[in-house]
PQR file of N, CA, C, O and H, with PARSE charges and radii, in Angstrom:
ATOM      1  N   LYS A   1       0.842  -1.181  -0.022 -0.4000 1.5000
ATOM      2  CA  LYS A   1       0.050  -0.011  -0.010 -0.0000 2.0000
ATOM      3  C   LYS A   1       0.895   1.341   0.006  0.5500 1.7000
ATOM      4  O   LYS A   1       1.741   1.558   0.874 -0.5500 1.4000
ATOM      5  N   SER A   2       0.633   2.127  -0.902 -0.4000 1.5000
ATOM      6  CA  SER A   2       1.533   3.335  -0.998 -0.0000 2.0000
ATOM      7  C   SER A   2       0.992   4.523  -0.548  0.5500 1.7000
ATOM      8  O   SER A   2       1.667   5.548  -0.655 -0.5500 1.4000
ATOM      9  H   SER A   2      -0.054   1.950  -1.607  0.4000 1.0000
ATOM     10  N   ASN A   3      -0.216   4.561  -0.016 -0.4000 1.5000
ATOM     11  CA  ASN A   3      -0.844   5.826   0.463 -0.0000 2.0000
ATOM     12  C   ASN A   3      -1.201   5.818   1.883  0.5500 1.7000
ATOM     13  O   ASN A   3      -2.314   6.070   2.343 -0.5500 1.4000
ATOM     14  H   ASN A   3      -0.764   3.729   0.071  0.4000 1.0000
ATOM     15  N   THR A   4      -0.021   5.466   2.606 -0.4000 1.5000
ATOM     16  CA  THR A   4      -0.261   5.491   4.090 -0.0000 2.0000
ATOM     17  C   THR A   4       0.234   6.828   4.716  0.5500 1.7000
ATOM     18  O   THR A   4       1.016   7.555   4.103 -0.5500 1.4000
ATOM     19  H   THR A   4       0.884   5.261   2.233  0.4000 1.0000
ATOM     20  N   PRO A   5      -0.250   7.135   5.968 -0.5600 1.5000
ATOM     21  CA  PRO A   5       0.181   8.433   6.597  0.2800 2.0000
ATOM     22  C   PRO A   5       1.696   8.617   6.601  0.5500 1.7000
ATOM     23  O   PRO A   5       2.190   9.728   6.408 -0.5500 1.4000
ATOM     24  N   MET A   6       2.389   7.590   6.810 -0.4000 1.5000
ATOM     25  CA  MET A   6       3.858   7.736   6.630 -0.0000 2.0000
ATOM     26  C   MET A   6       4.546   8.150   5.243  0.5500 1.7000
ATOM     27  O   MET A   6       5.454   8.963   5.071 -0.5500 1.4000
ATOM     28  H   MET A   6       1.987   6.687   6.967  0.4000 1.0000
ATOM     29  N   HIS A   7       3.862   7.364   4.296 -0.4000 1.5000
ATOM     30  CA  HIS A   7       4.289   7.776   3.003 -0.0000 2.0000
ATOM     31  C   HIS A   7       3.813   9.278   2.685  0.5500 1.7000
ATOM     32  O   HIS A   7       4.539   9.986   1.987 -0.5500 1.4000
ATOM     33  H   HIS A   7       3.124   6.704   4.436  0.4000 1.0000
ATOM     34  N   SER A   8       2.688   9.732   3.154 -0.4000 1.5000
ATOM     35  CA  SER A   8       2.374  10.999   2.961 -0.0000 2.0000
ATOM     36  C   SER A   8       3.260  12.024   3.736  0.5500 1.7000
ATOM     37  O   SER A   8       3.615  13.087   3.226 -0.5500 1.4000
ATOM     38  H   SER A   8       2.098   9.156   3.721  0.4000 1.0000
ATOM     39  N   ARG A   9       3.572  11.662   4.916 -0.4000 1.5000
ATOM     40  CA  ARG A   9       4.583  12.552   5.555 -0.0000 2.0000
ATOM     41  C   ARG A   9       5.901  12.648   5.020  0.5500 1.7000
ATOM     42  O   ARG A   9       6.502  13.722   5.049 -0.5500 1.4000
ATOM     43  H   ARG A   9       3.284  10.799   5.330  0.4000 1.0000
ATOM     44  N   LEU A  10       6.463  11.486   4.474 -0.4000 1.5000
ATOM     45  CA  LEU A  10       7.653  11.497   3.784 -0.0000 2.0000
ATOM     46  C   LEU A  10       7.657  12.410   2.570  0.5500 1.7000
ATOM     47  O   LEU A  10       8.613  13.147   2.332 -0.5500 1.4000
ATOM     48  H   LEU A  10       5.975  10.613   4.451  0.4000 1.0000
ATOM     49  N   LEU A  11       6.627  12.352   1.843 -0.4000 1.5000
ATOM     50  CA  LEU A  11       6.559  13.058   0.586 -0.0000 2.0000
ATOM     51  C   LEU A  11       6.408  14.456   0.858  0.5500 1.7000
ATOM     52  O   LEU A  11       6.826  15.286   0.051 -0.5500 1.4000
ATOM     53  H   LEU A  11       5.850  11.753   2.037  0.4000 1.0000
ATOM     54  N   GLU A  12       5.799  14.816   2.021 -0.4000 1.5000
ATOM     55  CA  GLU A  12       5.628  16.206   2.457 -0.0000 2.0000
ATOM     56  C   GLU A  12       6.991  16.684   2.744  0.5500 1.7000
ATOM     57  O   GLU A  12       7.346  17.728   2.196 -0.5500 1.4000
ATOM     58  H   GLU A  12       5.459  14.141   2.677  0.4000 1.0000
ATOM     59  N   LYS A  13       7.788  16.077   3.514 -0.4000 1.5000
ATOM     60  CA  LYS A  13       9.238  16.379   3.902 -0.0000 2.0000
ATOM     61  C   LYS A  13       9.940  16.633   2.686  0.5500 1.7000
ATOM     62  O   LYS A  13      10.567  17.677   2.510 -0.5500 1.4000
ATOM     63  H   LYS A  13       7.500  15.229   3.960  0.4000 1.0000
ATOM     64  N   ILE A  14       9.852  15.636   1.765 -0.4000 1.5000
ATOM     65  CA  ILE A  14      10.779  15.688   0.544 -0.0000 2.0000
ATOM     66  C   ILE A  14      10.365  16.866  -0.348  0.5500 1.7000
ATOM     67  O   ILE A  14      11.200  17.510  -0.982 -0.5500 1.4000
ATOM     68  H   ILE A  14       9.343  14.788   1.908  0.4000 1.0000
ATOM     69  N   SER A  15       9.004  17.137  -0.377 -0.4000 1.5000
ATOM     70  CA  SER A  15       8.597  18.240  -1.152 -0.0000 2.0000
ATOM     71  C   SER A  15       9.008  19.747  -0.523  0.5500 1.7000
ATOM     72  O   SER A  15       8.974  20.796  -1.167 -0.5500 1.4000
ATOM     73  H   SER A  15       8.325  16.613   0.138  0.4000 1.0000
ATOM     74  N   ASN A  16       9.356  19.626   0.713 -0.4000 1.5000
ATOM     75  CA  ASN A  16       9.723  20.898   1.374 -0.0000 2.0000
ATOM     76  C   ASN A  16      11.290  21.190   1.319  0.5500 1.7000
ATOM     77  O   ASN A  16      11.799  22.206   1.793 -0.5500 1.4000
ATOM     78  H   ASN A  16       9.384  18.775   1.236  0.4000 1.0000
ATOM     79  N   ILE A  17      11.945  20.233   0.719 -0.4000 1.5000
ATOM     80  CA  ILE A  17      13.461  20.444   0.451 -0.0000 2.0000
ATOM     81  C   ILE A  17      13.688  21.453  -0.471  0.5500 1.7000
ATOM     82  O   ILE A  17      13.050  21.406  -1.523 -0.5500 1.4000
ATOM     83  H   ILE A  17      11.532  19.408   0.333  0.4000 1.0000
ATOM     84  N   LYS A  18      14.503  22.393  -0.277 -0.4000 1.5000
ATOM     85  CA  LYS A  18      14.925  23.473  -1.300 -0.0000 2.0000
ATOM     86  C   LYS A  18      16.098  22.853  -1.996  0.5500 1.7000
ATOM     87  O   LYS A  18      17.212  22.918  -1.477 -0.5500 1.4000
ATOM     88  H   LYS A  18      15.021  22.431   0.577  0.4000 1.0000
ATOM     89  N   ILE A  19      15.916  22.283  -3.091 -0.4000 1.5000
ATOM     90  CA  ILE A  19      16.773  21.547  -3.904 -0.0000 2.0000
ATOM     91  C   ILE A  19      18.076  22.483  -4.305  0.5500 1.7000
ATOM     92  O   ILE A  19      19.215  22.020  -4.364 -0.5500 1.4000
ATOM     93  H   ILE A  19      15.011  22.230  -3.513  0.4000 1.0000
ATOM     94  N   ASN A  20      17.754  23.848  -4.567 -0.4000 1.5000
ATOM     95  CA  ASN A  20      18.949  24.673  -5.021 -0.0000 2.0000
ATOM     96  C   ASN A  20      19.864  24.961  -3.782  0.5500 1.7000
ATOM     97  O   ASN A  20      20.941  25.540  -3.924 -0.5500 1.4000
ATOM     98  H   ASN A  20      16.829  24.224  -4.518  0.4000 1.0000
ATOM     99  N   ASP A  21      19.380  24.520  -2.497 -0.4000 1.5000
ATOM    100  CA  ASP A  21      20.283  24.814  -1.278 -0.0000 2.0000
ATOM    101  C   ASP A  21      21.140  23.548  -1.012  0.5500 1.7000
ATOM    102  O   ASP A  21      21.964  23.587  -0.098 -0.5500 1.4000
ATOM    103  H   ASP A  21      18.505  24.050  -2.381  0.4000 1.0000
ATOM    104  N   LEU A  22      21.008  22.565  -1.669 -0.4000 1.5000
ATOM    105  CA  LEU A  22      21.654  21.423  -1.369 -0.0000 2.0000
ATOM    106  C   LEU A  22      23.156  21.435  -1.802  0.5500 1.7000
ATOM    107  O   LEU A  22      23.428  21.993  -2.865 -0.5500 1.4000
ATOM    108  H   LEU A  22      20.338  22.533  -2.411  0.4000 1.0000
ATOM    109  N   THR A  23      24.106  20.890  -1.098 -0.4000 1.5000
ATOM    110  CA  THR A  23      25.446  20.880  -1.582 -0.0000 2.0000
ATOM    111  C   THR A  23      25.807  19.595  -2.264  0.5500 1.7000
ATOM    112  O   THR A  23      25.058  18.627  -2.133 -0.5500 1.4000
ATOM    113  H   THR A  23      23.886  20.437  -0.234  0.4000 1.0000
ATOM    114  N   TYR A  24      26.935  19.512  -3.006 -0.4000 1.5000
ATOM    115  CA  TYR A  24      27.286  18.352  -3.699 -0.0000 2.0000
ATOM    116  C   TYR A  24      27.568  17.048  -2.871  0.5500 1.7000
ATOM    117  O   TYR A  24      27.458  15.909  -3.324 -0.5500 1.4000
ATOM    118  H   TYR A  24      27.544  20.299  -3.112  0.4000 1.0000
ATOM    119  N   ASP A  25      27.951  17.378  -1.578 -0.4000 1.5000
ATOM    120  CA  ASP A  25      28.263  16.255  -0.611 -0.0000 2.0000
ATOM    121  C   ASP A  25      27.027  15.840   0.042  0.5500 1.7000
ATOM    122  O   ASP A  25      27.108  14.957   0.896 -0.5500 1.4000
ATOM    123  H   ASP A  25      28.041  18.303  -1.209  0.4000 1.0000
ATOM    124  N   ASP A  26      25.895  16.354  -0.239 -0.4000 1.5000
ATOM    125  CA  ASP A  26      24.567  16.091   0.386 -0.0000 2.0000
ATOM    126  C   ASP A  26      24.076  14.669  -0.307  0.5500 1.7000
ATOM    127  O   ASP A  26      23.978  14.559  -1.529 -0.5500 1.4000
ATOM    128  H   ASP A  26      25.830  17.071  -0.932  0.4000 1.0000
ATOM    129  N   PRO A  27      23.784  13.613   0.598 -0.5600 1.5000
ATOM    130  CA  PRO A  27      23.297  12.395   0.057  0.2800 2.0000
ATOM    131  C   PRO A  27      22.171  12.613  -0.949  0.5500 1.7000
ATOM    132  O   PRO A  27      22.191  11.933  -1.975 -0.5500 1.4000
ATOM    133  N   LEU A  28      21.163  13.521  -0.750 -0.4000 1.5000
ATOM    134  CA  LEU A  28      20.134  13.652  -1.633 -0.0000 2.0000
ATOM    135  C   LEU A  28      20.468  14.260  -2.860  0.5500 1.7000
ATOM    136  O   LEU A  28      19.799  13.985  -3.856 -0.5500 1.4000
ATOM    137  H   LEU A  28      21.147  14.074   0.083  0.4000 1.0000
ATOM    138  N   ALA A  29      21.506  15.126  -2.929 -0.4000 1.5000
ATOM    139  CA  ALA A  29      22.006  15.714  -4.262 -0.0000 2.0000
ATOM    140  C   ALA A  29      22.642  14.541  -5.074  0.5500 1.7000
ATOM    141  O   ALA A  29      22.661  14.634  -6.302 -0.5500 1.4000
ATOM    142  H   ALA A  29      22.049  15.349  -2.120  0.4000 1.0000
ATOM    143  N   ASN A  30      23.124  13.525  -4.499 -0.4000 1.5000
ATOM    144  CA  ASN A  30      23.628  12.388  -5.116 -0.0000 2.0000
ATOM    145  C   ASN A  30      22.684  11.307  -5.524  0.5500 1.7000
ATOM    146  O   ASN A  30      23.093  10.246  -5.995 -0.5500 1.4000
ATOM    147  H   ASN A  30      23.108  13.450  -3.502  0.4000 1.0000
ATOM    148  N   GLY A  31      21.397  11.582  -5.341 -0.4000 1.5000
ATOM    149  CA  GLY A  31      20.447  10.487  -5.644 -0.0000 2.0000
ATOM    150  C   GLY A  31      20.172   9.619  -4.567  0.5500 1.7000
ATOM    151  O   GLY A  31      19.423   8.664  -4.769 -0.5500 1.4000
ATOM    152  H   GLY A  31      21.065  12.445  -4.959  0.4000 1.0000
ATOM    153  N   VAL A  32      20.721   9.829  -3.328 -0.4000 1.5000
ATOM    154  CA  VAL A  32      20.524   8.816  -2.214 -0.0000 2.0000
ATOM    155  C   VAL A  32      19.519   9.391  -1.320  0.5500 1.7000
ATOM    156  O   VAL A  32      19.694  10.503  -0.822 -0.5500 1.4000
ATOM    157  H   VAL A  32      21.329  10.606  -3.164  0.4000 1.0000
ATOM    158  N   ILE A  33      18.387   8.632  -1.072 -0.4000 1.5000
ATOM    159  CA  ILE A  33      17.484   8.893   0.005 -0.0000 2.0000
ATOM    160  C   ILE A  33      17.794   8.143   1.238  0.5500 1.7000
ATOM    161  O   ILE A  33      17.394   6.989   1.393 -0.5500 1.4000
ATOM    162  H   ILE A  33      18.244   7.729  -1.477  0.4000 1.0000
ATOM    163  N   ASP A  34      18.560   8.825   2.196 -0.4000 1.5000
ATOM    164  CA  ASP A  34      18.917   8.205   3.567 -0.0000 2.0000
ATOM    165  C   ASP A  34      17.889   8.556   4.416  0.5500 1.7000
ATOM    166  O   ASP A  34      17.664   9.748   4.629 -0.5500 1.4000
ATOM    167  H   ASP A  34      18.886   9.762   2.070  0.4000 1.0000
ATOM    168  N   LEU A  35      17.151   7.576   4.995 -0.4000 1.5000
ATOM    169  CA  LEU A  35      16.071   7.947   5.916 -0.0000 2.0000
ATOM    170  C   LEU A  35      16.484   8.425   7.320  0.5500 1.7000
ATOM    171  O   LEU A  35      15.765   8.970   8.158 -0.5500 1.4000
ATOM    172  H   LEU A  35      17.334   6.608   4.822  0.4000 1.0000
ATOM    173  N   GLU A  36      17.818   8.102   7.409 -0.4000 1.5000
ATOM    174  CA  GLU A  36      18.416   8.698   8.746 -0.0000 2.0000
ATOM    175  C   GLU A  36      18.908  10.121   8.677  0.5500 1.7000
ATOM    176  O   GLU A  36      19.242  10.725   9.697 -0.5500 1.4000
ATOM    177  H   GLU A  36      18.403   7.659   6.729  0.4000 1.0000
ATOM    178  N   TYR A  37      18.950  10.643   7.501 -0.4000 1.5000
ATOM    179  CA  TYR A  37      19.343  12.094   7.266 -0.0000 2.0000
ATOM    180  C   TYR A  37      18.282  12.975   7.861  0.5500 1.7000
ATOM    181  O   TYR A  37      17.118  12.575   7.888 -0.5500 1.4000
ATOM    182  H   TYR A  37      18.679  10.152   6.674  0.4000 1.0000
ATOM    183  N   ASN A  38      18.639  14.235   8.372 -0.4000 1.5000
ATOM    184  CA  ASN A  38      17.921  15.147   9.069 -0.0000 2.0000
ATOM    185  C   ASN A  38      16.674  15.515   8.253  0.5500 1.7000
ATOM    186  O   ASN A  38      15.662  15.759   8.910 -0.5500 1.4000
ATOM    187  H   ASN A  38      19.584  14.560   8.350  0.4000 1.0000
ATOM    188  N   TYR A  39      16.598  15.593   6.873 -0.4000 1.5000
ATOM    189  CA  TYR A  39      15.551  15.871   6.189 -0.0000 2.0000
ATOM    190  C   TYR A  39      14.269  14.971   6.394  0.5500 1.7000
ATOM    191  O   TYR A  39      13.145  15.438   6.208 -0.5500 1.4000
ATOM    192  H   TYR A  39      17.420  15.395   6.340  0.4000 1.0000
ATOM    193  N   PHE A  40      14.477  13.668   6.783 -0.4000 1.5000
ATOM    194  CA  PHE A  40      13.525  12.825   6.812 -0.0000 2.0000
ATOM    195  C   PHE A  40      13.099  12.478   8.244  0.5500 1.7000
ATOM    196  O   PHE A  40      12.242  11.622   8.461 -0.5500 1.4000
ATOM    197  H   PHE A  40      15.390  13.289   6.934  0.4000 1.0000
ATOM    198  N   GLN A  41      13.708  13.152   9.198 -0.4000 1.5000
ATOM    199  CA  GLN A  41      13.440  12.734  10.610 -0.0000 2.0000
ATOM    200  C   GLN A  41      11.973  13.081  10.984  0.5500 1.7000
ATOM    201  O   GLN A  41      11.466  14.158  10.670 -0.5500 1.4000
ATOM    202  H   GLN A  41      14.404  13.848   9.021  0.4000 1.0000
ATOM    203  N   VAL A  42      11.338  12.139  11.650 -0.4000 1.5000
ATOM    204  CA  VAL A  42       9.998  12.330  12.099 -0.0000 2.0000
ATOM    205  C   VAL A  42      10.063  12.951  13.542  0.5500 1.7000
ATOM    206  O   VAL A  42      10.654  12.301  14.404 -0.5500 1.4000
ATOM    207  H   VAL A  42      11.750  11.264  11.904  0.4000 1.0000
ATOM    208  N   ALA A  43       9.538  14.078  13.847 -0.4000 1.5000
ATOM    209  CA  ALA A  43       9.621  14.528  15.213 -0.0000 2.0000
ATOM    210  C   ALA A  43       8.729  13.833  15.999  0.5500 1.7000
ATOM    211  O   ALA A  43       7.734  13.266  15.547 -0.5500 1.4000
ATOM    212  H   ALA A  43       9.058  14.607  13.147  0.4000 1.0000
ATOM    213  N   GLU A  44       9.131  13.861  17.465 -0.4000 1.5000
ATOM    214  CA  GLU A  44       8.264  13.154  18.341 -0.0000 2.0000
ATOM    215  C   GLU A  44       6.818  13.372  18.303  0.5500 1.7000
ATOM    216  O   GLU A  44       6.017  12.460  18.505 -0.5500 1.4000
ATOM    217  H   GLU A  44       9.939  14.322  17.832  0.4000 1.0000
ATOM    218  N   GLU A  45       6.486  14.568  18.048 -0.4000 1.5000
ATOM    219  CA  GLU A  45       5.003  14.711  18.008 -0.0000 2.0000
ATOM    220  C   GLU A  45       4.339  14.125  16.766  0.5500 1.7000
ATOM    221  O   GLU A  45       3.118  14.011  16.650 -0.5500 1.4000
ATOM    222  H   GLU A  45       7.138  15.309  17.884  0.4000 1.0000
ATOM    223  N   GLU A  46       5.203  13.776  15.877 -0.4000 1.5000
ATOM    224  CA  GLU A  46       4.666  12.964  14.577 -0.0000 2.0000
ATOM    225  C   GLU A  46       4.544  11.563  14.640  0.5500 1.7000
ATOM    226  O   GLU A  46       4.029  10.916  13.728 -0.5500 1.4000
ATOM    227  H   GLU A  46       6.194  13.869  15.971  0.4000 1.0000
ATOM    228  N   PHE A  47       5.035  11.014  15.772 -0.4000 1.5000
ATOM    229  CA  PHE A  47       4.995   9.429  15.731 -0.0000 2.0000
ATOM    230  C   PHE A  47       3.647   8.876  15.501  0.5500 1.7000
ATOM    231  O   PHE A  47       3.555   7.724  15.076 -0.5500 1.4000
ATOM    232  H   PHE A  47       5.453  11.539  16.513  0.4000 1.0000
ATOM    233  N   ASP A  48       2.611   9.565  15.733 -0.4000 1.5000
ATOM    234  CA  ASP A  48       1.342   8.869  15.531 -0.0000 2.0000
ATOM    235  C   ASP A  48       1.110   8.526  13.996  0.5500 1.7000
ATOM    236  O   ASP A  48       0.239   7.704  13.709 -0.5500 1.4000
ATOM    237  H   ASP A  48       2.685  10.501  16.078  0.4000 1.0000
ATOM    238  N   VAL A  49       1.868   9.135  13.002 -0.4000 1.5000
ATOM    239  CA  VAL A  49       1.834   8.772  11.647 -0.0000 2.0000
ATOM    240  C   VAL A  49       2.341   7.380  11.351  0.5500 1.7000
ATOM    241  O   VAL A  49       1.906   6.741  10.393 -0.5500 1.4000
ATOM    242  H   VAL A  49       2.576   9.803  13.235  0.4000 1.0000
ATOM    243  N   LEU A  50       3.244   6.921  12.160 -0.4000 1.5000
ATOM    244  CA  LEU A  50       3.733   5.476  12.126 -0.0000 2.0000
ATOM    245  C   LEU A  50       2.838   4.513  12.618  0.5500 1.7000
ATOM    246  O   LEU A  50       3.128   3.339  12.390 -0.5500 1.4000
ATOM    247  H   LEU A  50       3.597   7.440  12.938  0.4000 1.0000
ATOM    248  N   LEU A  51       1.723   4.782  13.298 -0.4000 1.5000
ATOM    249  CA  LEU A  51       0.775   3.753  13.925 -0.0000 2.0000
ATOM    250  C   LEU A  51      -0.353   3.410  12.854  0.5500 1.7000
ATOM    251  O   LEU A  51      -1.239   2.600  13.127 -0.5500 1.4000
ATOM    252  H   LEU A  51       1.487   5.736  13.483  0.4000 1.0000
TER
END
C-alpha cells in the first residue's frame, strides 16, 4: 500500500526540501534517500503517523 500516513509525511518532507540549497556532498543531491538524514526525521509529536 503506497498511500499510508507515513508515505504522505515523507512526501511532504521531501517536497519541502529546497533543492537549490543542497550541496554536492549532500546524499540527496547524489540521488541517495537516506532515511536517517535530518530531512526525513520524524519529530516526536509526529510519531502517530507511524501507527
